[in-house]
C-alpha positions in Angstrom: 14.6 5.9 84.5 15.9 8.4 82.0 18.2 9.8 84.6 19.4 6.3 85.5 20.7 5.7 81.9 24.5 5.5 81.6 25.9 8.5 79.6 27.8 7.6 76.5 31.0 9.0 77.9 30.9 6.5 80.8 29.7 3.6 78.7 33.0 2.1 77.8 34.1 1.1 81.3 30.6 -0.3 81.9 30.8 -2.3 78.7 34.2 -3.8 79.7 32.9 -4.7 83.1 29.7 -6.3 81.8 31.7 -8.2 79.1 34.0 -9.7 81.7 31.0 -10.7 83.9 29.1 -12.3 80.9 32.0 -13.5 78.8 30.7 -17.1 78.8 27.2 -16.0 77.6 28.7 -13.8 74.9 31.0 -16.7 73.8 28.2 -19.1 73.7 26.1 -16.7 71.6 29.0 -16.2 69.2 29.4 -19.9 68.8 25.7 -20.5 68.2 25.5 -17.8 65.6 28.7 -18.8 63.8 27.8 -22.5 63.8 24.2 -21.7 62.7 25.4 -19.6 59.7 27.9 -22.4 58.8 25.1 -25.0 59.0 22.9 -22.9 56.8 25.7 -22.4 54.2 26.4 -26.1 54.2 22.7 -27.2 54.0 21.8 -24.6 51.3 21.8 -26.3 47.9 24.4 -25.1 45.5 23.3 -23.5 42.3 25.3 -23.9 39.1 24.4 -21.5 36.2 25.2 -22.0 32.6 24.4 -19.5 29.9 24.5 -19.2 26.1 24.1 -16.3 23.8 22.4 -16.5 20.4 23.0 -13.9 17.7 20.0 -13.0 15.5 21.1 -12.0 12.0 18.3 -10.0 10.2 20.2 -9.0 7.1 22.7 -10.6 4.8 23.7 -10.4 1.1 20.6 -12.4 -0.1 18.1 -10.2 1.7 19.7 -7.1 0.3 19.5 -8.5 -3.2 15.9 -9.6 -2.7 14.8 -6.3 -1.2 11.3 -5.5 -2.3 10.6 -9.1 -3.4 11.1 -11.1 -0.2 9.8 -10.2 3.3 12.2 -11.2 6.0 10.6 -12.5 9.2 11.3 -9.8 11.9 11.3 -10.1 15.6 10.2 -7.2 17.7 10.5 -8.4 21.3 13.0 -11.1 21.1 13.1 -12.1 24.7 9.3 -12.4 24.8 9.2 -14.5 21.7 12.1 -16.7 23.0 10.1 -17.3 26.2 7.1 -18.4 24.1 9.2 -20.8 22.1 11.4 -22.2 25.0 8.6 -22.5 27.5 6.3 -24.3 25.1 5.2 -27.8 26.0 7.0 -29.4 23.1 10.4 -27.9 24.1 9.9 -28.6 27.8 9.2 -32.3 27.1 12.5 -32.4 25.1 14.3 -30.8 28.1 12.8 -33.3 30.5 14.3 -36.0 28.4 17.7 -34.2 28.0 18.0 -33.5 31.7 17.2 -37.1 32.8 14.1 -36.2 34.6 12.1 -38.8 32.6 14.3 -41.7 33.7 12.2 -42.2 36.8 9.0 -42.2 34.7 7.2 -39.4 36.7 3.5 -38.9 36.5 1.8 -36.1 34.5 1.5 -34.0 37.7 5.1 -34.5 38.6 6.1 -33.6 35.1 4.1 -30.3 35.4 5.9 -29.5 38.6 9.2 -30.3 37.1 8.4 -28.0 34.1 7.4 -25.2 36.5 10.7 -25.7 38.4 12.7 -25.6 35.2 10.8 -22.5 34.0 11.5 -20.7 37.3 15.2 -21.5 37.1 15.5 -20.4 33.4 16.2 -16.8 32.7 15.9 -15.3 29.1 17.1 -11.8 28.5 18.0 -9.7 25.5 21.2 -7.7 26.2 21.0 -6.1 22.8 18.5 -5.9 20.0 20.1 -8.8 18.1 21.2 -11.0 21.0 19.3 -13.5 23.1 20.8 -14.9 26.3 19.5 -18.1 27.9 20.6 -18.9 31.5 19.7 -22.0 33.4 20.5 -22.8 37.0 20.7 -26.3 38.5 22.2 -28.1 41.5 24.1 -30.3 39.1 26.7 -28.6 36.8 26.5 -31.3 34.1 22.8 -31.1 33.9 22.9 -27.3 33.9 25.3 -27.4 31.0 23.4 -29.9 28.9 20.0 -28.3 29.5 21.3 -24.9 28.5 22.9 -26.3 25.4 19.7 -28.1 24.5 17.6 -25.1 25.1 19.6 -23.1 22.6 19.4 -25.9 20.0 15.7 -26.3 20.5 15.1 -22.6 20.3 17.0 -22.2 17.0 15.3 -25.3 15.7 11.8 -24.3 16.6 12.4 -20.7 15.5 13.5 -21.7 12.1 10.7 -24.2 11.8 8.2 -21.5 12.9 9.6 -19.1 10.3 9.4 -21.7 7.6 5.9 -22.7 8.7 4.8 -19.0 8.9 6.1 -18.2 5.4 4.5 -21.4 4.0 1.1 -20.6 5.7 1.3 -17.0 4.3 2.0 -18.4 0.8 -0.9 -20.9 1.0 -3.2 -18.2 2.3 -2.3 -15.7 -0.4 -2.5 -18.5 -3.0 -6.0 -19.3 -1.8 -7.0 -15.7 -2.0 -5.6 -15.5 -5.5 -7.8 -18.4 -6.6 -10.8 -16.9 -4.9 -10.3 -13.5 -6.6 -9.6 -15.1 -9.9 -13.1 -16.7 -9.8 -14.6 -13.4 -8.7 -12.8 -11.6 -11.6 -14.0 -14.2 -14.1 -17.6 -13.8 -12.8 -17.3 -10.0 -13.1 -15.9 -10.3 -16.6 -18.8 -12.6 -17.7 -21.4 -10.3 -16.1 -19.9 -7.2 -17.8 -19.7 -9.0 -21.2 -23.3 -10.3 -21.0 -24.6 -6.9 -20.0 -22.7 -5.2 -22.9 -24.0 -7.8 -25.3 -27.6 -7.3 -24.1 -27.2 -3.5 -24.2 -25.5 -2.4 -27.3 -25.4 1.2 -26.1 -23.7 0.2 -22.9 -20.2 0.8 -24.2 -17.3 2.7 -22.6 -17.5 6.3 -23.8 -21.0 5.8 -25.2 -22.4 8.8 -23.3 -19.6 11.0 -24.5 -20.1 9.8 -28.1 -23.9 10.4 -27.8 -23.4 13.9 -26.4 -21.0 14.7 -29.2 -23.4 13.3 -31.8 -26.3 15.3 -30.4 -24.3 18.5 -30.4 -23.2 17.8 -34.0 -26.8 17.1 -35.1 -28.1 20.2 -33.4 -25.4 22.2 -35.2 -26.4 20.7 -38.5 -30.1 21.5 -37.9 -29.3 25.1 -37.1 -27.1 25.3 -40.2 -29.9 23.7 -42.3 -32.5 26.1 -41.0 -30.3 29.0 -41.8 -29.7 27.6 -45.3 -33.4 26.9 -45.8 -34.2 30.5 -44.8 -31.6 31.7 -47.3 -33.0 29.6 -50.1 -36.6 30.7 -49.3 -35.5 34.4 -49.4 -33.6 33.8 -52.6 -36.7 32.1 -54.1 -38.9 35.0 -53.2 -36.5 37.5 -54.8 -36.3 35.4 -58.0 -40.1 35.1 -58.2 -40.4 38.9 -58.0 -37.7 39.3 -60.7 -39.3 36.7 -63.0 -42.7 38.3 -62.7 -41.2 41.6 -64.0 -39.6 40.1 -67.2 -41.3 39.2 -70.5 -40.8 35.6 -71.7 -40.5 36.6 -75.5 -38.6 39.6 -77.1 -38.5 40.9 -80.6 -35.5 40.5 -82.8 -34.2 43.5 -84.8 -33.2 42.0 -88.3 -32.3 43.8 -91.7 -35.6 42.9 -93.4 -37.6 44.1 -90.5 -35.6 47.3 -90.6 -36.5 47.7 -94.3 -40.1 47.1 -93.5 -40.1 49.6 -90.7 -38.5 52.2 -93.0 -40.9 51.3 -95.8 -43.8 51.8 -93.5 -42.6 55.1 -92.3 -42.0 56.4 -95.9 -45.4 55.2 -96.9 -46.9 57.1 -94.1 -45.0 60.2 -95.1 -46.1 59.7 -98.7 -49.7 59.4 -97.7 -49.5 62.6 -95.6 -47.9 64.4 -98.6 -50.5 63.2 -101.1 -53.1 64.6 -98.9 -51.6 68.0 -99.6 -49.6 67.8 -102.8 -49.8 66.2 -106.1 -47.7 63.4 -107.5 -45.3 65.8 -109.2 -44.4 67.5 -106.0 -40.6 67.0 -105.4 -40.9 65.6 -101.9 -43.5 63.1 -103.2 -41.2 62.1 -106.0 -38.3 61.8 -103.7 -40.2 59.6 -101.2 -41.5 57.5 -104.1 -37.9 56.9 -105.2 -36.8 56.1 -101.6 -39.7 53.6 -101.3 -38.7 52.1 -104.6 -35.1 51.7 -103.4 -36.1 50.2 -100.1 -38.4 47.7 -101.9 -35.5 46.8 -104.2 -33.2 46.3 -101.3 -35.9 44.2 -99.5 -36.4 42.0 -102.6 -32.6 41.5 -102.9 -32.4 40.5 -99.3 -35.3 38.1 -99.7 -33.6 36.6 -102.7 -30.3 36.2 -100.9 -32.0 34.6 -98.0 -33.9 32.3 -100.3 -30.7 31.2 -102.0 -28.8 30.7 -98.7 -29.4 27.5 -96.6 -32.0 28.1 -93.9 -30.6 27.8 -90.4 -32.8 26.0 -87.9 -34.4 28.0 -85.2 -32.6 28.1 -81.9 -34.3 27.0 -78.7 -34.7 30.5 -77.7 -36.1 31.8 -81.1 -39.8 31.7 -81.9 -39.6 33.1 -85.5 -37.4 35.5 -87.5 -38.5 38.5 -85.5 -39.2 37.0 -82.0 -37.2 34.9 -79.5 -37.3 33.9 -75.8 -36.0 36.5 -73.3 -32.5 35.2 -72.1 -32.8 37.1 -68.8 -36.1 35.5 -68.2 -34.7 32.1 -68.9 -31.8 32.7 -66.6 -34.0 34.0 -63.8 -36.3 31.0 -64.4 -33.4 28.6 -64.1 -32.1 30.2 -60.9 -35.6 30.1 -59.5 -35.9 26.4 -60.2 -32.4 25.8 -58.7 -33.4 27.8 -55.6 -36.5 25.7 -55.3 -34.6 22.5 -55.7 -32.0 23.6 -53.1 -34.7 24.6 -50.7 -36.4 21.2 -51.1 -33.1 19.4 -50.5 -32.3 21.5 -47.5 -35.8 20.9 -46.1 -35.4 17.2 -46.7 -32.0 17.2 -45.0 -33.5 19.2 -42.1 -36.2 16.6 -41.7 -33.8 13.7 -41.8 -31.4 15.4 -39.3 -34.3 16.2 -36.9 -35.3 12.5 -37.0 -31.7 11.5 -36.4 -31.6 14.0 -33.4 -34.7 12.5 -32.0 -33.3 9.0 -32.3 -30.0 10.1 -30.7 -31.8 11.7 -27.8 -33.7 8.5 -27.3 -30.4 6.6 -27.4 -28.9 9.0 -24.9 -31.8 8.2 -22.5 -31.1 4.5 -22.9 -27.4 5.1 -22.2 -28.2 7.2 -19.1 -30.5 4.5 -17.8 -27.9 1.8 -18.3 -25.0 3.9 -17.0 -25.6 3.1 -13.3 -25.7 -0.7 -13.9 -22.7 -0.5 -16.2 -20.7 1.6 -13.7 -21.5 -0.8 -10.9 -20.4 -3.8 -13.0 -17.3 -2.0 -14.2 -16.4 -0.9 -10.7 -16.7 -4.5 -9.4 -14.6 -5.7 -12.3 -11.9 -3.0 -11.7 -11.8 -3.6 -8.0 -11.4 -7.4 -8.4 -8.8 -6.9 -11.1 -6.7 -4.5 -9.0 -6.9 -6.8 -6.0 -6.2 -9.9 -8.1 -3.1 -8.3 -9.7 -1.8 -7.1 -6.2 -2.4 -10.6 -4.8 -0.4 -12.1 -7.7 2.6 -9.9 -6.8 2.2 -10.7 -3.2 2.0 -14.4 -3.9 5.3 -14.3 -5.8 6.9 -12.3 -3.0 5.6 -14.9 -0.5 6.9 -17.7 -2.7 10.4 -16.1 -2.7 10.2 -15.5 1.1 9.2 -19.2 1.6 12.1 -20.4 -0.5 14.5 -18.1 1.5 13.2 -19.5 4.8 13.4 -23.1 3.5 17.0 -22.5 2.7 17.6 -20.5 5.9 18.7 -17.4 4.0 16.5 -14.9 5.7 16.4 -14.3 9.4 19.1 -16.6 10.8 20.3 -17.6 14.3 23.8 -18.4 15.3 25.4 -19.4 18.7 27.5 -16.4 19.6 28.7 -17.7 22.9 28.2 -21.5 23.5 27.3 -22.9 26.9 30.2 -24.0 29.2 30.4 -26.4 32.1 30.0 -24.4 35.3 32.8 -25.2 37.8 31.8 -22.9 40.6 28.3 -22.4 42.1 26.7 -19.1 41.6 25.0 -16.9 44.2 25.9 -17.0 48.0 28.5 -19.7 48.7 29.7 -21.3 51.9 32.5 -18.7 52.3 29.9 -16.0 52.3 27.9 -17.7 55.0 31.0 -18.4 57.1 32.2 -14.8 57.0 28.7 -13.6 57.7 28.4 -16.0 60.7 31.7 -14.8 62.2 30.8 -11.1 61.8 27.3 -11.5 63.0 28.5 -13.7 65.9 30.7 -10.8 67.1 28.4 -7.9 66.3 25.1 -9.3 67.7 26.4 -10.1 71.3 28.1 -6.7 71.4 25.0 -5.0 70.3 22.9 -6.8 72.9 25.5 -5.9 75.6 25.5 -2.3 74.5 21.8 -2.1 74.7 21.7 -3.8 78.1 24.4 -1.4 79.5 22.9 1.7 78.0 19.3 1.2 79.1 19.8 -0.7 82.3 18.2 1.5 85.2 20.6 0.2 87.9 23.3 2.6 89.3 26.7 1.7 88.1 29.0 4.7 89.1 29.4 7.5 91.6 28.9 10.1 89.0 25.5 8.6 88.2 24.5 8.9 91.9 25.6 12.5 92.0 23.7 13.2 88.9 20.5 11.5 90.2 20.6 12.7 93.8 22.3 16.0 93.3 24.7 15.5 96.3 28.4 14.8 96.1 29.7 11.3 96.7 32.5 11.3 99.3 34.0 7.8 98.6 33.4 4.5 96.7 34.1 0.9 97.9 35.4 -1.3 95.0 34.3 -4.9 94.6 36.9 -7.5 95.5 36.4 -11.0 94.0 36.6 -14.0 96.3 38.7 -17.1 95.4 35.5 -18.8 94.2 34.8 -15.9 91.9 38.3 -16.1 90.6 38.0 -19.8 90.0 34.7 -19.4 88.3 36.1 -16.6 86.1 39.0 -18.7 85.1 36.7 -21.5 84.3 34.5 -19.3 82.1 37.6 -18.0 80.4 38.8 -21.5 79.6 35.3 -22.5 78.3 35.2 -19.3 76.2 38.6 -20.2 74.7 37.5 -23.7 74.0 34.4 -22.4 72.3 36.3 -20.0 70.1 38.9 -22.6 69.2 36.1 -25.1 68.4 34.3 -22.7 66.2 37.5 -21.9 64.3 38.4 -25.6 64.0 34.9 -26.3 62.7 35.3 -23.6 60.1 38.7 -24.9 59.1 37.5 -28.4 58.8 34.5 -27.4 56.7 36.8 -25.4 54.4 39.1 -28.4 54.0 36.2 -30.7 53.2 34.9 -28.3 50.5 38.3 -28.1 48.9 38.5 -31.9 48.8 35.0 -32.1 47.3 35.9 -29.5 44.6 38.9 -31.6 43.7 
């Protein structure tokens, strides 16, 4: 069979021959395909699309001025959020009313089907970050326009309401948290105050004060011990000095000097009388000296008797004896050293008692430090959170006011919806052209396949190629009068078919123009 296939070089004459033989079938196929495409184009419902573009403005003068105080509602995936808003049940019920679908009072099931159909014909995109495009397709241009316009209005309305509701809910939530943490902060303050009143030592910085006081007392004790040792050493030295001094000393006066001289002369006289007589010159001289000294002693006694007697001083015992001043000074210093030692010992004892009390207080502070730290930590945490919530509440209040006055994130119709005048997608013209082209190409394609793969012998060259022997002559086919009449009839019918198809196309085009008027 492969050898019976017509080569490509010999295919054109074969195609022409087969086309003349089957021209009626080819024409009929062309007419059927063209008319079928035209019928499909006419029966296919027309789709009118209307679109609108919404501009989302995130920043303006007010948000710049209120930066740090107000939080503008942001939109991350605008198309997704727009779908959530537009395809909500509330908005869809509004659209059913705006599009006239509720005029026939459909049931709940029918309303759900209508909503699904509207959702399928609605397309929401985000061409840019701050743009939202809503496109709706319908078989009625007026309804497509009104539905698209209403979708944009409802989206803006619901978005602004959602923004305002969100900021109000945020403010109410933060306000509730503020009240809650205010109660917690008050309770923490009361617990901390009650604990400090019950524990006097539980004061801020009490442990540091106690440690400083303990170090100071220990320093005072060490200083007192050194001073006590110094006083004891000084006392011992003074005791040894006092024991080596006499309490009373003799006073060297003029009368006592006379008496001493008189006693010495008397002793010399007695020694001389033992050897010499009274006439001896040394005896006489000593007697005269004794007499002179006695006279001087009497005159001194007379002068003292005539002069007023002075009272004896505190350190004088009699005329010739008095208390030792060095002894008195050492005795005074010894008493002073003993007094100082007693004072230092007393201060040391008191300081040691104070140290013991302070150590006991330090233990109480250490025992109460954990509870105080926990109460203080709870108070500080609640205070910090409460202060932060106060600031956040004021920020939320400003944000709520901005959203209520539509001064934050705003929406504006950038490109309003317009009434569609031409259907979108494939129109009747497209189906007509496709029908004509397909009506020509498909029969020719079938004819080409038939001629190319038909196993029958159609030329002398094909016989030579198959049999391997030369062909001497060929006998051409001569049509009979009946064949010529049949061929003429087929040509006439083919012409009628083509003209009918063309007239049908022209009539349909004229009807469409009249409808569009």
